[in-house]
Wavefront OBJ file of the C-alpha trace (Angstrom):
o trace
v 165.035 84.318 -14.983
v 168.003 81.731 -14.644
v 168.106 81.949 -10.760
v 164.609 81.998 -10.422
v 164.025 78.589 -12.898
v 166.703 77.135 -11.125
v 165.174 77.683 -7.843
v 161.432 76.466 -9.070
v 163.326 73.684 -10.106
v 164.878 72.633 -6.959
v 161.670 73.054 -5.288
v 159.784 70.959 -7.391
v 162.786 68.110 -7.013
v 162.712 68.807 -2.880
v 158.943 68.267 -2.918
v 159.243 64.697 -5.734
v 161.760 63.120 -3.490
v 159.546 63.686 -0.164
v 156.629 62.399 -2.122
v 158.528 59.172 -2.299
v 159.677 59.366 1.121
v 157.401 58.757 4.014
v 157.932 59.306 8.233
v 155.426 59.278 10.907
v 155.979 58.878 14.426
v 153.083 57.796 17.691
v 153.485 57.660 21.230
v 151.495 55.315 22.951
v 150.298 55.766 26.518
v 149.037 52.909 28.688
v 148.202 52.636 32.501
v 149.489 49.560 34.330
v 147.850 48.247 37.653
v 149.886 49.438 40.861
v 150.327 53.428 39.270
v 152.432 51.791 36.310
v 152.690 53.692 32.894
v 153.556 52.016 29.711
v 154.703 54.375 27.102
v 156.309 53.763 23.631
v 157.466 56.120 21.242
v 157.375 54.654 17.601
v 159.587 56.647 14.386
v 159.228 54.888 11.075
v 160.837 56.519 8.375
v 160.888 55.411 4.404
v 163.659 56.234 2.162
v 162.920 57.023 -2.101
v 163.132 54.205 -4.220
v 166.615 53.216 -5.432
v 168.582 50.366 -7.015
v 170.954 48.203 -5.768
v 173.927 48.090 -8.217
v 174.812 44.754 -9.594
v 178.469 43.805 -9.708
v 179.088 44.896 -13.641
v 177.490 48.245 -12.817
v 179.641 49.244 -9.618
v 182.312 50.596 -11.797
v 180.171 51.624 -14.625
v 180.915 55.926 -13.774
v 178.367 56.536 -16.145
v 175.709 55.058 -13.579
v 173.312 57.632 -12.240
v 173.127 57.431 -8.536
v 170.495 59.273 -6.856
v 170.492 60.189 -3.285
v 167.917 58.657 -1.129
v 169.004 60.406 2.108
v 166.798 63.106 2.940
v 164.434 61.630 5.472
v 166.397 58.874 6.190
v 169.518 59.400 7.809
v 172.001 59.821 5.864
v 174.432 58.500 8.401
v 173.136 54.905 8.853
v 172.426 54.305 5.236
v 176.446 54.437 4.405
v 177.247 52.047 7.339
v 174.689 49.836 5.715
v 175.938 49.937 2.025
v 179.599 49.428 2.999
v 178.767 46.234 4.881
v 176.039 45.050 2.152
v 173.906 44.510 5.275
v 170.495 43.941 3.796
v 168.992 43.770 7.307
v 169.600 45.172 10.878
v 168.173 44.814 14.221
v 170.037 46.676 17.208
v 168.548 46.308 20.798
v 168.924 47.899 23.950
v 167.582 46.552 26.725
v 167.739 47.344 30.476
v 165.723 45.855 33.067
v 163.289 43.158 33.961
v 159.611 42.817 32.476
v 157.485 41.699 34.770
v 154.958 39.296 32.041
v 152.616 38.469 35.259
v 151.723 42.020 36.406
v 152.356 43.751 32.798
v 151.006 41.187 30.673
v 152.265 40.614 27.013
v 155.638 42.646 25.530
v 154.607 46.172 23.773
v 154.445 44.805 19.909
v 154.192 41.381 20.711
v 158.350 41.646 21.850
v 159.570 41.670 18.311
v 161.651 45.056 19.281
v 162.240 44.089 22.765
v 165.458 42.465 23.512
v 167.430 40.697 26.552
v 169.150 42.669 29.132
v 171.989 44.478 27.289
v 173.241 44.941 23.618
v 171.801 42.649 20.927
v 172.743 42.653 17.277
v 171.193 40.973 14.396
v 172.700 41.619 10.408
v 171.670 39.732 7.662
v 174.934 40.426 5.291
v 175.143 39.802 1.429
v 178.629 38.188 0.424
v 180.480 35.633 -1.713
v 181.160 33.406 1.217
v 181.364 33.032 4.804
v 185.035 34.505 5.309
v 184.065 37.653 2.956
v 180.847 37.965 4.904
v 182.659 37.794 8.317
v 184.926 40.655 7.183
v 181.790 42.751 6.955
v 180.100 41.648 9.911
v 183.157 42.879 12.046
v 183.318 46.090 10.072
v 179.749 46.566 10.840
v 179.859 45.956 14.593
v 182.683 48.079 14.859
v 181.635 50.696 13.124
v 178.129 50.548 14.950
v 180.036 50.491 18.308
v 181.624 53.835 17.425
v 178.487 55.338 16.161
v 176.183 54.247 19.511
v 178.807 54.995 21.870
v 178.539 51.223 23.067
v 181.313 47.827 23.405
v 179.589 46.359 20.086
v 183.758 46.480 19.068
v 184.335 43.543 21.542
v 182.056 41.044 19.452
v 184.039 38.401 17.890
v 183.770 34.922 16.930
v 183.712 33.855 20.389
v 180.156 35.358 20.818
v 178.583 35.198 17.032
v 176.308 32.870 16.338
v 174.688 31.756 12.777
v 170.624 31.352 14.023
v 168.671 28.662 11.683
v 165.105 28.124 13.163
v 165.126 31.753 14.950
v 165.137 33.351 11.937
v 162.792 31.497 9.551
v 160.951 34.421 9.232
v 163.595 37.315 8.113
v 161.799 40.591 7.081
v 164.057 40.567 3.900
v 160.860 41.010 1.327
v 161.009 39.591 -2.129
v 164.906 41.101 -2.085
v 167.270 39.283 -4.375
v 171.304 38.740 -4.040
v 173.255 40.132 -6.701
v 174.160 36.914 -8.914
v 177.011 34.938 -7.302
v 176.205 35.910 -3.898
v 174.130 34.573 -0.652
v 172.389 35.974 2.307
v 174.421 35.546 5.683
v 172.773 36.326 9.180
v 174.837 36.517 12.110
v 173.763 37.077 15.476
v 175.832 37.844 18.751
v 174.551 39.866 22.352
v 176.172 41.302 24.895
v 173.842 40.810 28.732
v 176.815 42.782 30.656
v 176.108 45.980 28.443
v 174.909 48.971 29.984
v 172.311 51.596 28.803
v 172.980 54.991 29.514
v 172.141 58.408 27.945
v 175.472 57.936 25.502
v 173.171 55.267 23.379
v 170.306 57.627 23.667
v 172.034 60.582 21.935
v 173.063 58.790 18.398
v 169.545 57.163 18.393
v 168.174 60.501 18.268
v 170.189 61.592 15.692
v 169.047 59.302 13.213
v 165.307 61.373 13.862
v 164.614 64.159 10.614
v 163.801 66.088 13.676
v 166.896 65.358 15.774
v 164.589 65.732 18.886
v 163.256 69.009 18.229
v 159.945 68.854 17.750
v 157.217 65.880 17.862
v 157.094 63.310 20.330
v 160.947 62.867 20.066
v 160.945 66.219 22.110
v 159.839 64.497 25.466
v 163.450 62.261 25.427
v 165.135 62.793 27.999
v 168.301 60.691 29.327
v 167.530 61.454 32.942
v 163.962 60.860 32.871
v 163.748 57.802 30.204
v 166.281 55.670 31.830
v 164.770 56.278 35.582
v 162.287 53.575 34.829
v 161.375 49.821 36.177
v 162.398 48.937 32.111
v 163.597 50.298 29.225
v 164.400 48.584 25.894
v 165.687 50.894 22.892
v 165.413 49.168 19.380
v 167.048 50.029 15.858
v 165.292 48.211 13.083
v 166.327 48.214 9.199
v 165.162 46.477 6.290
v 165.401 46.495 2.776
v 162.269 46.028 0.704
v 162.354 45.632 -3.280
v 160.151 44.834 -5.761
v 160.757 42.954 -9.464
v 162.043 45.717 -11.257
v 164.881 45.658 -8.524
v 163.399 48.911 -7.037
v 164.561 48.786 -3.204
v 163.495 50.720 -0.677
v 165.093 51.228 2.947
v 162.685 50.646 6.094
v 164.107 52.232 9.327
v 161.530 51.298 12.390
v 162.962 53.174 15.761
v 161.399 52.254 18.986
v 161.542 53.308 22.677
v 159.781 51.659 25.204
v 160.024 51.744 29.377
v 157.779 51.091 32.135
v 157.476 54.292 34.648
v 156.769 54.141 38.381
v 153.888 57.380 38.177
v 154.331 57.730 42.325
v 157.600 57.671 42.065
v 158.183 60.296 39.444
v 155.734 62.421 41.393
v 158.115 62.541 44.424
v 160.712 63.526 42.732
v 159.025 66.267 40.727
v 157.640 67.717 44.376
v 160.705 67.226 46.533
v 163.726 67.178 43.933
v 165.579 64.305 42.394
v 167.652 63.735 45.979
v 165.288 60.479 48.016
v 164.457 61.882 50.901
v 162.540 60.312 53.772
v 158.734 60.488 54.461
v 157.920 63.234 57.090
v 155.985 61.756 59.927
v 152.572 63.563 58.685
v 152.581 62.744 55.210
v 152.860 58.631 56.406
v 150.028 56.845 55.406
v 149.061 54.372 58.190
v 146.508 51.157 58.251
v 144.480 52.934 61.206
v 143.557 49.417 61.884
v 146.492 48.026 63.033
v 148.867 49.229 65.967
v 149.827 53.239 65.441
v 152.309 55.540 67.467
v 155.287 57.660 66.892
v 157.034 54.069 66.675
v 155.399 52.214 64.289
v 153.399 52.454 61.326
v 151.695 49.672 59.264
v 152.025 51.491 55.727
v 149.129 51.038 52.816
v 149.283 50.622 49.390
v 149.955 53.589 47.209
v 146.912 56.060 47.027
v 144.496 55.296 43.710
v 143.137 58.799 42.770
v 146.228 60.499 41.668
v 146.439 63.357 39.094
v 149.347 63.944 36.848
v 150.623 64.930 33.502
v 153.504 63.773 30.588
v 155.328 67.004 32.074
v 155.297 65.467 35.094
v 157.055 62.329 34.376
v 159.311 63.835 31.387
v 159.607 67.710 32.527
v 158.673 68.796 28.989
v 155.821 69.252 26.924
v 155.413 68.009 23.295
v 156.841 70.686 21.013
v 154.259 70.527 18.073
v 154.309 68.242 14.803
v 157.044 66.965 13.495
v 156.338 68.967 10.544
v 154.597 72.037 9.918
v 153.521 71.316 6.050
v 152.347 67.233 7.343
v 150.525 67.361 10.747
v 148.969 64.193 10.253
v 153.085 62.839 10.595
v 152.487 63.029 14.774
v 149.889 60.684 16.878
v 149.045 60.320 20.197
v 147.350 56.873 21.395
v 146.106 56.146 24.805
v 144.451 53.075 25.561
v 142.460 53.339 28.883
v 139.168 52.505 30.903
v 136.912 55.562 30.472
v 134.958 54.721 33.242
v 138.294 55.237 36.211
v 140.200 57.729 33.436
v 140.202 61.219 32.525
v 142.345 62.180 30.199
v 142.637 65.800 28.698
v 145.133 67.160 26.124
v 146.398 70.661 27.190
v 147.415 73.021 23.975
v 149.352 75.954 25.314
v 148.576 78.894 22.870
v 150.276 82.253 22.751
v 147.267 83.825 25.101
v 145.445 80.641 26.176
v 145.673 77.392 27.312
v 143.094 75.031 25.369
v 141.897 72.018 27.070
v 139.846 68.989 25.175
v 139.259 65.764 26.701
v 140.062 62.336 24.953
v 137.025 60.659 23.405
v 137.275 56.985 23.009
v 133.682 56.538 21.210
v 132.860 53.474 23.331
v 135.779 52.072 22.780
v 139.089 51.818 25.277
v 141.424 53.324 22.728
v 141.606 56.947 22.237
v 144.023 58.990 19.377
v 144.996 62.676 19.044
v 147.069 64.337 16.527
v 149.477 67.475 16.980
v 148.769 69.460 14.331
v 149.485 73.168 15.407
v 153.249 74.491 16.358
v 151.805 74.579 19.930
v 153.139 73.117 22.959
v 151.026 70.085 23.954
v 150.734 68.097 27.556
v 148.290 65.410 28.445
v 146.882 65.085 32.007
v 145.840 62.065 33.510
v 143.119 61.730 36.269
v 141.880 58.858 37.866
v 139.211 58.177 40.739
v 141.123 54.185 40.810
v 144.300 53.936 39.305
v 143.826 49.676 39.474
v 140.667 50.124 37.110
v 142.763 49.832 33.855
v 142.727 47.871 30.855
v 142.762 44.096 31.335
v 146.343 42.630 30.137
v 147.157 39.983 27.863
v 148.945 37.287 29.565
v 151.468 36.323 27.254
v 150.880 32.658 25.242
v 154.124 30.560 27.514
v 155.985 31.587 30.481
v 159.427 30.644 30.755
v 162.287 30.775 33.790
v 165.517 29.699 33.416
v 168.307 28.934 36.232
v 171.086 27.869 37.275
v 171.672 24.593 39.113
v 174.444 22.885 41.178
v 177.427 24.419 43.722
v 180.340 22.918 42.105
v 182.871 25.271 40.979
v 184.030 22.553 38.517
v 180.424 21.535 36.692
v 176.664 22.513 36.929
v 173.318 22.568 35.416
v 171.200 24.744 33.907
v 167.327 24.172 33.775
v 164.606 25.867 31.957
v 160.554 25.598 32.757
v 158.276 26.236 30.148
v 154.394 26.885 31.653
v 151.835 27.089 29.066
v 148.855 28.633 31.358
v 146.356 27.842 27.930
v 144.467 25.169 26.651
v 145.778 24.929 23.514
v 149.164 23.090 22.662
v 151.922 25.782 22.136
v 154.395 25.496 19.485
v 157.922 27.615 20.202
v 161.468 27.774 18.899
v 164.112 27.835 22.063
v 167.711 29.765 21.167
v 170.332 29.099 23.452
v 173.860 30.507 23.183
v 176.554 29.721 25.924
v 179.737 30.870 25.877
v 182.812 28.840 25.513
v 184.113 28.013 28.748
v 180.509 26.161 29.834
v 180.972 22.887 28.021
v 177.377 21.472 27.580
v 176.899 17.606 27.410
v 173.731 17.073 25.206
v 173.241 13.658 26.305
v 172.441 14.655 29.442
v 169.359 16.424 28.372
v 166.347 15.506 30.595
v 162.556 16.417 30.098
v 160.188 16.596 32.851
v 156.206 17.402 32.419
v 154.335 18.193 35.072
v 150.247 18.518 34.902
v 147.165 17.875 36.674
v 147.739 14.249 37.212
v 151.451 14.845 38.191
v 155.006 14.837 37.563
v 156.660 12.272 35.650
v 160.474 11.958 33.282
v 159.709 12.096 29.943
v 160.934 8.831 27.878
v 159.924 9.503 24.211
v 161.235 13.050 24.230
v 160.514 13.474 20.087
v 157.173 14.079 21.403
v 158.249 17.528 22.732
v 161.410 17.987 21.042
v 160.322 18.276 16.906
v 163.339 19.385 15.394
v 166.757 20.166 16.847
v 169.964 21.838 15.909
v 173.470 21.667 18.230
v 176.563 23.116 17.522
v 179.277 22.244 20.080
v 181.652 25.196 21.363
v 185.084 25.210 20.802
v 187.540 26.769 23.040
v 188.268 30.634 22.347
v 186.486 30.120 19.018
v 182.990 29.769 18.761
v 179.984 29.154 21.660
v 177.823 26.353 22.126
v 174.449 26.889 19.774
v 171.592 25.034 20.516
v 167.725 25.499 18.586
v 164.999 23.585 19.594
v 161.401 23.314 18.219
v 159.449 22.240 20.745
v 155.872 22.215 21.828
v 153.825 22.516 25.582
v 151.388 20.575 26.189
v 147.526 22.795 27.420
v 147.956 23.634 31.366
v 151.302 21.946 31.747
v 154.669 23.138 32.560
v 157.672 21.392 30.429
v 161.097 21.531 32.597
v 164.269 20.827 30.435
v 167.605 20.094 32.436
v 171.254 19.298 31.142
v 174.825 19.346 32.459
v 177.803 21.089 31.448
v 181.153 21.616 32.609
v 183.070 25.338 33.432
v 186.715 25.636 32.092
v 189.897 27.476 33.637
v 190.779 31.011 31.898
v 193.877 31.939 31.197
v 195.171 35.199 33.672
v 194.388 37.721 30.942
v 191.183 36.085 30.284
v 189.744 37.481 33.363
v 187.926 40.540 33.775
v 188.591 43.215 36.042
v 185.313 42.259 38.562
v 186.321 38.256 38.038
v 185.176 37.633 41.757
v 181.347 39.252 40.424
v 180.975 36.365 38.196
v 180.316 35.920 34.257
v 177.343 37.233 32.741
v 175.401 34.496 30.286
v 173.059 36.143 27.557
v 169.513 35.027 27.853
v 167.616 33.019 25.663
v 165.377 33.642 23.273
v 161.349 31.865 23.065
v 159.503 32.577 19.550
v 155.790 31.209 19.837
v 154.132 30.130 16.555
v 150.751 29.565 15.285
v 149.665 26.676 13.577
v 150.754 28.193 10.361
v 154.541 28.366 11.427
v 154.441 32.051 11.622
v 155.778 33.888 14.809
v 153.010 35.265 16.898
v 155.401 36.586 20.118
v 159.111 36.715 21.004
v 160.519 37.403 24.286
v 163.877 36.751 25.945
v 164.507 34.758 29.823
v 166.463 36.793 32.336
v 170.327 36.454 31.688
v 172.415 34.141 34.193
v 175.463 34.929 36.469
v 177.812 32.124 36.120
v 180.782 31.470 39.250
v 183.843 30.405 37.427
v 187.074 28.588 39.096
v 188.730 32.279 40.286
v 192.345 32.692 40.853
v 193.476 34.872 44.542
v 194.442 38.060 42.217
v 195.553 39.712 45.082
v 198.189 37.146 45.938
v 200.380 38.470 42.808
v 200.278 42.036 45.146
v 201.159 40.294 48.029
v 203.913 39.089 46.691
v 205.349 41.949 44.774
v 205.004 44.051 48.034
v 206.473 41.722 50.625
v 209.250 41.057 47.818
v 210.570 44.395 47.512
v 210.315 45.481 50.825
v 212.485 42.439 51.557
v 214.826 43.482 48.642
v 214.851 47.346 50.173
v 215.661 46.503 53.852
v 218.682 43.972 52.345
v 219.709 46.477 49.828
v 219.355 49.160 52.754
v 221.881 47.272 54.857
v 224.696 46.206 52.076
v 224.654 49.620 51.114
v 225.708 51.080 54.421
v 228.388 48.572 55.394
v 230.029 49.390 51.420
v 229.546 53.128 51.650
v 230.262 54.159 55.622
v 232.822 53.460 57.818
v 232.269 52.013 61.253
v 234.200 54.154 64.589
v 234.231 54.468 68.355
v 232.993 57.176 69.811
v 236.301 58.037 71.084
v 237.376 58.348 67.525
v 234.318 60.086 66.862
v 234.809 62.895 68.953
v 238.185 63.026 67.860
v 237.615 63.831 64.329
v 234.493 66.020 65.107
v 236.960 68.196 67.368
v 239.277 68.553 64.145
v 236.532 69.027 61.428
v 236.524 72.644 59.809
v 232.972 72.866 61.300
v 234.408 72.523 64.741
v 237.235 74.867 64.112
v 234.954 77.917 62.906
v 232.703 77.039 65.487
v 235.503 77.871 68.552
v 236.355 80.856 66.007
v 232.854 82.487 66.427
v 232.673 81.494 70.190
v 235.871 83.020 70.731
v 235.098 86.159 69.152
v 231.896 86.276 70.897
v 233.605 86.217 74.008
v 235.962 88.770 73.986
v 233.470 91.298 72.920
v 231.493 90.870 75.815
v 234.210 91.182 78.043
v 235.637 94.739 76.482
v 231.648 95.988 76.575
l 1 2 3 4 5 6 7 8 9 10 11 12 13 14 15 16 17 18 19 20 21 22 23 24 25 26 27 28 29 30 31 32 33 34 35 36 37 38 39 40 41 42 43 44 45 46 47 48 49 50 51 52 53 54 55 56 57 58 59 60 61 62 63 64 65 66 67 68 69 70 71 72 73 74 75 76 77 78 79 80 81 82 83 84 85 86 87 88 89 90 91 92 93 94 95 96 97 98 99 100 101 102 103 104 105 106 107 108 109 110 111 112 113 114 115 116 117 118 119 120 121 122 123 124 125 126 127 128 129 130 131 132 133 134 135 136 137 138 139 140 141 142 143 144 145 146 147 148 149 150 151 152 153 154 155 156 157 158 159 160 161 162 163 164 165 166 167 168 169 170 171 172 173 174 175 176 177 178 179 180 181 182 183 184 185 186 187 188 189 190 191 192 193 194 195 196 197 198 199 200 201 202 203 204 205 206 207 208 209 210 211 212 213 214 215 216 217 218 219 220 221 222 223 224 225 226 227 228 229 230 231 232 233 234 235 236 237 238 239 240 241 242 243 244 245 246 247 248 249 250 251 252 253 254 255 256 257 258 259 260 261 262 263 264 265 266 267 268 269 270 271 272 273 274 275 276 277 278 279 280 281 282 283 284 285 286 287 288 289 290 291 292 293 294 295 296 297 298 299 300 301 302 303 304 305 306 307 308 309 310 311 312 313 314 315 316 317 318 319 320 321 322 323 324 325 326 327 328 329 330 331 332 333 334 335 336 337 338 339 340 341 342 343 344 345 346 347 348 349 350 351 352 353 354 355 356 357 358 359 360 361 362 363 364 365 366 367 368 369 370 371 372 373 374 375 376 377 378 379 380 381 382 383 384 385 386 387 388 389 390 391 392 393 394 395 396 397 398 399 400 401 402 403 404 405 406 407 408 409 410 411 412 413 414 415 416 417 418 419 420 421 422 423 424 425 426 427 428 429 430 431 432 433 434 435 436 437 438 439 440 441 442 443 444 445 446 447 448 449 450 451 452 453 454 455 456 457 458 459 460 461 462 463 464 465 466 467 468 469 470 471 472 473 474 475 476 477 478 479 480 481 482 483 484 485 486 487 488 489 490 491 492 493 494 495 496 497 498 499 500 501 502 503 504 505 506 507 508 509 510 511 512 513 514 515 516 517 518 519 520 521 522 523 524 525 526 527 528 529 530 531 532 533 534 535 536 537 538 539 540 541 542 543 544 545 546 547 548 549 550 551 552 553 554 555 556 557 558 559 560 561 562 563 564 565 566 567 568 569 570 571 572 573 574 575 576 577 578 579 580 581 582 583 584 585 586 587 588 589 590 591 592 593 594 595 596 597 598 599 600 601 602 603 604 605 606 607
């Protein structure tokens, strides 16, 4: 009876805990022009309520501690607790987002970073020194957890954003008495993204990639895309009674080239040239065995998720809660036909997706079967119209001198309304920025002219100059661009010389400069869109690293020759040829040789 009562209490306790937690996931699919597909994996987890202990309760052994790590990953939670991190944003991104062909970023860019790895954290501490120690501890732990080079983050690349983080997602959170909230940001633009980063990402999910939409995730398929981004965002939400929750939002977005995936599925992973009978040539132009003007990709295609990912969806995430897993598709029903195939043990059931007069369809994965989605298009270019971003930015380096240079950023507003935004830029310390050289040029329908009153377009500014080997240059500008105009901003900088040990192994490749962050705001001063520019490649004066090698080789060769000559003179004796023959005749070896030959000759004579 006691065992039965304990079992019942345990089951009720588990149901109570799970009732206070929530988890849902969704897969968003959207065909893009030129046979591209945008896929978005979204996972949202909320922990059960808990209370953040005050200073007086930390050492109180009688304080009850209820674990809130059931659905919420118990590997990430202790990391946040040990470093007093109240908000964490970790983004892995690789590739270039083509905004002109693909439109806006997914989720308005709030979960998309720049090239490489970007980390933003809100840490609670009593002073700046304590906050920096917790920041260093956090980055080192995350480095080992996600198999990334986050342990190389130090004060040289860390910034404290001001305007770019006005809308921090700390909802009703109150720091402990005497503590403050400090915001840290760092970026590694040269950090590659690989399967070693994906595996820890999947381990944070309650399904561990065994069920639900996470069963589609395969590193070889995921990173074989034109652009992909992976993010982990954690926020702390508290009420007036200090009952807090941890919200974890994980996303993976990618743009897939469907034609390339179909070709790899049919021909294998090794790229092969297209045979002559399969070439699609323009019949209106010259065509023979030597010439072929290729046509564009075919527009009548048929493919499925199994073609792109090599897998099917293995049922819902949880058996007892079928509403957790959902697949959303945004397409044009006039040119696309999408079917959901469910593999039963005996039959395959096919259902056509119905948009109900709209451009969006949603399906729930509610049974423990294998699911696949089949896409058939008569005109793959007939897709849902893309939404153009409110602002377009191009950023590039100017000048050809190795000692100094310039940087130019052009902001283009294609709309009929004025666009307000925040420009955040962090430059390495070896780029000495001259803010006094900043110039603005406005180009509109009337022409191009230099701006004399910069305060008309730069409303607020914050600049913290760099310090050699201590901190980077930090610049934030609150700007506005008139409608149908292009505002260009240029300034100059000097290039510093590095120490010999500060150059990386591939110094001649150049130094990566992290992308700038653009946050577009509306009239209510709330951000509506966020994106990053492309990273830059800076060339610094680089010494000839082959010279030490050449000097070492030449020195060793000269020393070996000199040592050999001196050693021979000291250990060997110079004699004439006659003396050498006389000594050789009187040696023991010569006597032994003469004795052996004489015995052989004597024996031959007797025989």
